[in-house]
C-alpha positions as CSV (number, residue, x, y, z in Angstrom):
1,M,0.0,0.0,0.0
2,K,2.8,2.4,0.9
3,T,4.6,1.6,-2.4
4,N,1.4,2.4,-4.4
5,M,0.9,5.7,-2.5
6,K,4.5,6.7,-3.1
7,K,4.2,5.8,-6.8
8,M,0.9,7.9,-7.1
9,T,2.6,10.8,-5.3
10,N,5.6,10.7,-7.6
11,Q,3.3,10.5,-10.6
12,A,1.2,13.5,-9.4
13,V,4.4,15.6,-8.8
14,T,5.6,14.6,-12.3
15,I,2.3,15.6,-13.9
16,I,2.3,19.0,-12.1
17,G,5.9,19.6,-13.2
18,L,5.3,18.6,-16.8
19,T,2.1,20.6,-17.0
20,T,4.0,23.6,-15.7
21,V,6.8,23.2,-18.3
22,L,4.4,22.4,-21.2
23,S,2.2,25.4,-20.3
24,A,5.3,27.7,-20.1
25,L,6.4,26.5,-23.5
26,A,3.0,26.9,-25.1
27,L,2.6,30.4,-23.6
28,G,6.1,31.4,-24.7
29,S,5.5,30.3,-28.3
30,A,2.0,32.0,-28.3
31,F,3.5,35.3,-27.1
32,G,6.4,35.0,-29.5
33,Q,4.0,34.4,-32.5
34,S,1.9,37.4,-31.7
35,A,4.9,39.7,-31.2
36,S,6.4,38.6,-34.5
37,K,3.1,38.9,-36.3
38,A,2.7,42.4,-35.0
39,G,6.1,43.3,-36.5
40,T,7.8,43.9,-33.2
41,S,10.8,42.0,-31.9
42,A,10.2,39.5,-29.1
43,V,12.5,39.2,-26.1
44,V,13.7,35.6,-25.8
45,R,14.4,34.5,-22.3
46,S,16.1,31.2,-21.4
47,A,14.4,28.8,-19.1
48,P,15.3,29.0,-15.4
49,N,18.2,26.8,-14.3
50,N,15.9,24.4,-12.4
51,V,13.7,23.6,-15.5
52,T,14.6,20.7,-17.8
53,V,12.8,19.9,-21.1
54,F,11.5,16.3,-20.7
55,A,10.0,15.7,-24.1
56,T,9.7,17.6,-27.4
57,G,7.7,17.3,-30.6
58,L,4.2,17.9,-29.1
59,N,1.5,19.8,-31.0
60,N,-0.6,21.9,-28.6
61,P,-0.4,19.5,-25.6
62,R,-3.3,19.3,-23.2
63,G,-4.4,16.4,-21.0
64,L,-1.6,14.4,-19.4
65,K,-2.2,11.0,-17.8
66,F,-0.1,8.1,-16.8
67,G,-1.2,4.9,-18.4
68,P,-1.5,1.5,-16.8
69,D,1.9,0.7,-18.5
70,G,3.6,3.5,-16.5
71,N,4.1,5.7,-19.6
72,L,2.9,9.3,-19.8
73,Y,0.1,9.9,-22.4
74,V,-0.5,13.4,-23.8
75,A,-3.6,14.6,-25.6
76,E,-2.5,17.0,-28.4
77,G,-4.9,19.5,-29.9
78,G,-2.9,19.2,-33.1
79,I,-2.3,21.4,-36.0
80,G,-5.8,22.5,-37.1
81,G,-6.1,22.3,-40.8
82,A,-7.3,24.0,-44.0
83,D,-10.5,22.1,-44.7
84,S,-13.8,24.1,-44.7
85,T,-17.4,23.0,-44.4
86,E,-18.9,26.4,-45.3
87,G,-22.1,25.8,-47.2
88,C,-22.5,22.3,-45.7
89,C,-23.7,23.2,-42.2
90,E,-24.2,26.1,-39.9
91,Q,-20.9,27.8,-39.1
92,V,-19.5,29.5,-35.9
93,I,-20.0,33.2,-36.5
94,P,-17.2,35.7,-37.0
95,P,-14.9,36.8,-35.5
96,V,-14.3,33.4,-33.9
97,G,-15.4,31.4,-37.0
98,P,-15.6,30.1,-39.5
99,Y,-13.3,27.4,-38.3
100,T,-11.0,25.4,-40.6
101,G,-9.9,21.9,-39.7
102,S,-8.7,18.4,-40.6
103,V,-10.0,15.0,-39.7
104,T,-6.4,13.8,-39.1
105,G,-4.5,16.7,-37.4
106,S,-4.6,15.6,-33.7
107,R,-3.1,12.7,-31.9
108,I,-2.3,11.0,-28.5
109,S,1.4,10.7,-27.8
110,K,3.1,8.2,-25.4
111,I,6.2,9.4,-23.6
112,D,8.5,6.9,-22.0
113,A,10.6,7.4,-18.9
114,N,13.5,8.7,-21.1
115,G,11.3,11.4,-22.7
116,V,11.0,9.6,-26.0
117,R,7.7,10.5,-27.8
118,T,5.9,8.0,-29.9
119,T,2.4,8.2,-31.4
120,A,-0.1,6.0,-29.5
121,V,-3.3,7.1,-31.4
122,D,-3.1,9.1,-34.7
123,N,-5.5,10.7,-37.2
124,L,-7.9,12.4,-34.7
125,P,-9.8,15.6,-35.7
126,S,-8.3,19.0,-35.2
127,S,-9.8,22.4,-35.9
128,Q,-8.8,26.1,-35.5
129,T,-10.6,29.4,-35.1
130,S,-10.3,32.2,-37.7
131,A,-7.0,34.1,-38.1
132,T,-8.7,37.1,-36.5
133,T,-8.7,35.3,-33.1
134,G,-5.3,33.8,-33.6
135,N,-6.0,30.3,-35.1
136,L,-6.7,28.8,-31.7
137,T,-6.5,25.0,-32.0
138,S,-8.9,22.3,-30.7
139,G,-8.7,18.6,-31.0
140,A,-7.9,15.9,-28.5
141,A,-8.5,17.8,-25.3
142,D,-8.1,15.2,-22.6
143,I,-7.7,11.5,-22.0
144,A,-8.6,8.9,-19.3
145,F,-7.8,5.3,-18.7
146,I,-10.4,3.0,-17.3
147,G,-8.5,-0.3,-16.8
148,E,-6.5,-0.9,-19.9
149,T,-8.8,1.2,-22.1
150,L,-7.9,4.7,-23.3
151,Y,-10.7,7.2,-23.7
152,I,-10.3,10.5,-25.6
153,L,-12.3,13.7,-25.1
154,L,-12.5,15.6,-28.4
155,A,-13.1,19.3,-28.5
156,G,-14.0,21.2,-31.6
157,A,-15.1,18.2,-33.7
158,G,-18.1,18.2,-36.0
159,C,-19.3,20.0,-39.1
160,S,-19.3,23.5,-37.8
161,W,-15.7,23.0,-36.7
162,C,-14.8,21.8,-40.2
163,V,-14.3,18.2,-39.3
164,A,-17.6,16.7,-40.6
165,G,-18.4,13.2,-39.3
166,A,-15.8,13.4,-36.6
167,G,-18.0,14.2,-33.6
168,D,-18.7,10.5,-32.7
169,A,-17.2,8.8,-29.6
170,Q,-14.1,6.9,-30.2
171,R,-12.5,4.1,-28.1
172,P,-9.0,3.3,-29.4
173,T,-6.6,0.9,-27.7
174,P,-3.1,2.3,-27.4
175,G,-0.4,0.5,-29.4
């Protein structure tokens, strides 16, 4: 029992640390993009000495969970896309919409104890708001494990988010 509690505590501390690092990286890139788009120069600051990058290659990371295999799984909102469903269904109104998207732009990554990222589930829908609001990306928003089964919460899927037919529940098994 004590071993399980210690393992759960270590996992919770790791999740909090990773969430902090990933959030800082996401915010840094978001602010850097808006500064460069506005034609101003951005100040680049290095990470504090006590922060270490654990994993790279993530596209808009969101929900983080440890799987039953002990690996870290990360829901990635993805890269959005250029597909449009204008004329096919009701759209999100400007300035947020219309959205563009892709039925394959989001994924779930698995990160091992050494920080090596592999794709656990691929080809999930991803969408983005209009350029006016900064092309904010939605896709795989969170994950949960119930036993050995991985469940994925999708945000921004469906016709008005330009990923027609992608709003149905999915229940993939990680590979």
